[in-house]
N, CA, C and O atoms as a GROMACS GRO file, in nm:
protein
  204
    1MET      N    1   0.478   2.208  -0.536
    1MET     CA    2   0.453   2.293  -0.421
    1MET      C    3   0.430   2.204  -0.298
    1MET      O    4   0.375   2.094  -0.309
    2ILE      N    5   0.470   2.252  -0.183
    2ILE     CA    6   0.458   2.175  -0.060
    2ILE      C    7   0.318   2.191  -0.002
    2ILE      O    8   0.266   2.302   0.012
    3ASN      N    9   0.258   2.076   0.030
    3ASN     CA   10   0.128   2.076   0.095
    3ASN      C   11   0.152   2.067   0.246
    3ASN      O   12   0.178   1.959   0.299
    4PHE      N   13   0.144   2.180   0.314
    4PHE     CA   14   0.178   2.183   0.456
    4PHE      C   15   0.083   2.100   0.541
    4PHE      O   16   0.126   2.038   0.638
    5GLU      N   17  -0.044   2.097   0.507
    5GLU     CA   18  -0.140   2.018   0.583
    5GLU      C   19  -0.104   1.869   0.577
    5GLU      O   20  -0.112   1.798   0.678
    6GLU      N   21  -0.065   1.823   0.461
    6GLU     CA   22  -0.025   1.684   0.444
    6GLU      C   23   0.103   1.654   0.521
    6GLU      O   24   0.116   1.548   0.584
    7GLU      N   25   0.197   1.746   0.516
    7GLU     CA   26   0.323   1.728   0.588
    7GLU      C   27   0.300   1.723   0.740
    7GLU      O   28   0.362   1.642   0.809
    8ILE      N   29   0.214   1.807   0.791
    8ILE     CA   30   0.183   1.808   0.934
    8ILE      C   31   0.120   1.676   0.976
    8ILE      O   32   0.151   1.624   1.084
    9GLN      N   33   0.033   1.621   0.895
    9GLN     CA   34  -0.031   1.494   0.928
    9GLN      C   35   0.069   1.380   0.932
    9GLN      O   36   0.055   1.287   1.012
   10ARG      N   37   0.170   1.385   0.848
   10ARG     CA   38   0.270   1.279   0.844
   10ARG      C   39   0.381   1.296   0.946
   10ARG      O   40   0.462   1.205   0.967
   11PHE      N   41   0.386   1.411   1.011
   11PHE     CA   42   0.494   1.442   1.105
   11PHE      C   43   0.489   1.350   1.227
   11PHE      O   44   0.385   1.332   1.289
   12LYS      N   45   0.604   1.295   1.260
   12LYS     CA   46   0.621   1.216   1.382
   12LYS      C   47   0.750   1.263   1.448
   12LYS      O   48   0.855   1.263   1.384
   13PRO      N   49   0.743   1.302   1.576
   13PRO     CA   50   0.865   1.350   1.641
   13PRO      C   51   0.969   1.240   1.653
   13PRO      O   52   0.936   1.121   1.664
   14SER      N   53   1.091   1.280   1.650
   14SER     CA   54   1.201   1.186   1.663
   14SER      C   55   1.201   1.123   1.801
   14SER      O   56   1.171   1.190   1.900
   15LEU      N   57   1.234   0.996   1.811
   15LEU     CA   58   1.243   0.930   1.940
   15LEU      C   59   1.353   0.992   2.025
   15LEU      O   60   1.343   0.996   2.147
   16ASP      N   61   1.456   1.039   1.959
   16ASP     CA   62   1.566   1.102   2.031
   16ASP      C   63   1.519   1.223   2.110
   16ASP      O   64   1.564   1.245   2.223
   17VAL      N   65   1.429   1.300   2.052
   17VAL     CA   66   1.378   1.419   2.120
   17VAL      C   67   1.302   1.378   2.246
   17VAL      O   68   1.321   1.439   2.352
   18ASP      N   69   1.218   1.276   2.237
   18ASP     CA   70   1.144   1.228   2.353
   18ASP      C   71   1.239   1.178   2.461
   18ASP      O   72   1.218   1.205   2.579
   19GLN      N   73   1.340   1.105   2.422
   19GLN     CA   74   1.436   1.051   2.518
   19GLN      C   75   1.514   1.163   2.586
   19GLN      O   76   1.537   1.159   2.707
   20ILE      N   77   1.553   1.262   2.510
   20ILE     CA   78   1.626   1.375   2.567
   20ILE      C   79   1.538   1.452   2.664
   20ILE      O   80   1.582   1.493   2.771
   21GLU      N   81   1.413   1.471   2.627
   21GLU     CA   82   1.319   1.542   2.713
   21GLU      C   83   1.305   1.471   2.847
   21GLU      O   84   1.308   1.535   2.952
   22ASP      N   85   1.289   1.339   2.845
   22ASP     CA   86   1.278   1.261   2.969
   22ASP      C   87   1.404   1.272   3.053
   22ASP      O   88   1.398   1.285   3.175
   23ALA      N   89   1.519   1.268   2.988
   23ALA     CA   90   1.645   1.274   3.060
   23ALA      C   91   1.663   1.411   3.127
   23ALA      O   92   1.711   1.418   3.240
   24ILE      N   93   1.625   1.516   3.059
   24ILE     CA   94   1.639   1.650   3.115
   24ILE      C   95   1.547   1.668   3.235
   24ILE      O   96   1.588   1.725   3.336
   25VAL      N   97   1.425   1.619   3.224
   25VAL     CA   98   1.329   1.633   3.333
   25VAL      C   99   1.373   1.553   3.456
   25VAL      O  100   1.351   1.597   3.569
   26LYS      N  101   1.434   1.438   3.435
   26LYS     CA  102   1.470   1.350   3.545
   26LYS      C  103   1.603   1.385   3.612
   26LYS      O  104   1.635   1.330   3.717
   27VAL      N  105   1.680   1.473   3.553
   27VAL     CA  106   1.811   1.507   3.608
   27VAL      C  107   1.793   1.588   3.737
   27VAL      O  108   1.717   1.684   3.741
   28ASP      N  109   1.863   1.546   3.840
   28ASP     CA  110   1.858   1.616   3.968
   28ASP      C  111   1.977   1.710   3.975
   28ASP      O  112   2.089   1.668   4.006
   29LEU      N  113   1.953   1.835   3.948
   29LEU     CA  114   2.061   1.932   3.947
   29LEU      C  115   2.069   2.002   4.082
   29LEU      O  116   1.968   2.049   4.135
   30THR      N  117   2.189   2.010   4.136
   30THR     CA  118   2.211   2.080   4.261
   30THR      C  119   2.250   2.223   4.228
   30THR      O  120   2.346   2.248   4.155
   31ASP      N  121   2.174   2.318   4.282
   31ASP     CA  122   2.208   2.458   4.257
   31ASP      C  123   2.270   2.518   4.384
   31ASP      O  124   2.283   2.451   4.486
   32MET      N  125   2.307   2.643   4.376
   32MET     CA  126   2.376   2.709   4.486
   32MET      C  127   2.289   2.711   4.612
   32MET      O  128   2.341   2.698   4.722
   33HIS      N  129   2.161   2.727   4.597
   33HIS     CA  130   2.070   2.727   4.712
   33HIS      C  131   2.077   2.593   4.785
   33HIS      O  132   2.084   2.590   4.908
   34ASP      N  133   2.075   2.484   4.711
   34ASP     CA  134   2.084   2.351   4.773
   34ASP      C  135   2.214   2.333   4.849
   34ASP      O  136   2.216   2.277   4.959
   35ILE      N  137   2.323   2.381   4.790
   35ILE     CA  138   2.454   2.367   4.855
   35ILE      C  139   2.458   2.448   4.984
   35ILE      O  140   2.503   2.399   5.087
   36MET      N  141   2.412   2.572   4.978
   36MET     CA  142   2.413   2.657   5.097
   36MET      C  143   2.323   2.599   5.206
   36MET      O  144   2.359   2.602   5.324
   37THR      N  145   2.207   2.548   5.170
   37THR     CA  146   2.116   2.488   5.267
   37THR      C  147   2.183   2.370   5.336
   37THR      O  148   2.174   2.356   5.458
   38GLN      N  149   2.250   2.286   5.260
   38GLN     CA  150   2.317   2.169   5.316
   38GLN      C  151   2.431   2.211   5.409
   38GLN      O  152   2.449   2.152   5.516
   39LEU      N  153   2.508   2.312   5.370
   39LEU     CA  154   2.617   2.360   5.455
   39LEU      C  155   2.563   2.415   5.587
   39LEU      O  156   2.621   2.389   5.693
   40ILE      N  157   2.455   2.490   5.582
   40ILE     CA  158   2.396   2.545   5.703
   40ILE      C  159   2.343   2.434   5.793
   40ILE      O  160   2.363   2.437   5.915
   41GLU      N  161   2.275   2.337   5.733
   41GLU     CA  162   2.224   2.224   5.812
   41GLU      C  163   2.338   2.147   5.878
   41GLU      O  164   2.326   2.107   5.994
   42ASP      N  165   2.446   2.126   5.806
   42ASP     CA  166   2.562   2.055   5.862
   42ASP      C  167   2.624   2.135   5.976
   42ASP      O  168   2.662   2.078   6.079
   43ALA      N  169   2.633   2.267   5.960
   43ALA     CA  170   2.691   2.351   6.064
   43ALA      C  171   2.604   2.349   6.189
   43ALA      O  172   2.656   2.343   6.301
   44ILE      N  173   2.474   2.355   6.172
   44ILE     CA  174   2.382   2.349   6.287
   44ILE      C  175   2.394   2.215   6.357
   44ILE      O  176   2.394   2.210   6.480
   45LYS      N  177   2.403   2.107   6.281
   45LYS     CA  178   2.413   1.973   6.339
   45LYS      C  179   2.544   1.961   6.419
   45LYS      O  180   2.543   1.907   6.530
   46LYS      N  181   2.655   2.010   6.365
   46LYS     CA  182   2.783   2.004   6.436
   46LYS      C  183   2.778   2.086   6.564
   46LYS      O  184   2.831   2.045   6.666
   47ASP      N  185   2.713   2.203   6.557
   47ASP     CA  186   2.700   2.287   6.676
   47ASP      C  187   2.615   2.218   6.782
   47ASP      O  188   2.647   2.227   6.901
   48ASP      N  189   2.508   2.149   6.742
   48ASP     CA  190   2.424   2.076   6.836
   48ASP      C  191   2.499   1.959   6.898
   48ASP      O  192   2.478   1.927   7.015
   49ASP      N  193   2.585   1.895   6.820
   49ASP     CA  194   2.664   1.780   6.870
   49ASP      C  195   2.765   1.824   6.975
   49ASP      O  196   2.795   1.748   7.067
   50LYS      N  197   2.818   1.947   6.964
   50LYS     CA  198   2.916   1.998   7.056
   50LYS      C  199   2.854   2.030   7.194
   50LYS      O  200   2.922   2.025   7.296
   51GLN      N  201   2.727   2.062   7.194
   51GLN     CA  202   2.661   2.103   7.319
   51GLN      C  203   2.605   1.989   7.395
   51GLN      O  204   2.547   2.009   7.502
   0.00000   0.00000   0.00000
């Protein structure tokens, strides 16, 4: 029979899981809001340059 308490004590998470977690958190994802904000800022800057 499996002793769950013993198994939990011996459990160690995989290093791969920790590495993946760090990579996901550090990824800088550009979403649609970021793209639209940048386009608007660029349009405003071009309009200011024309005047």
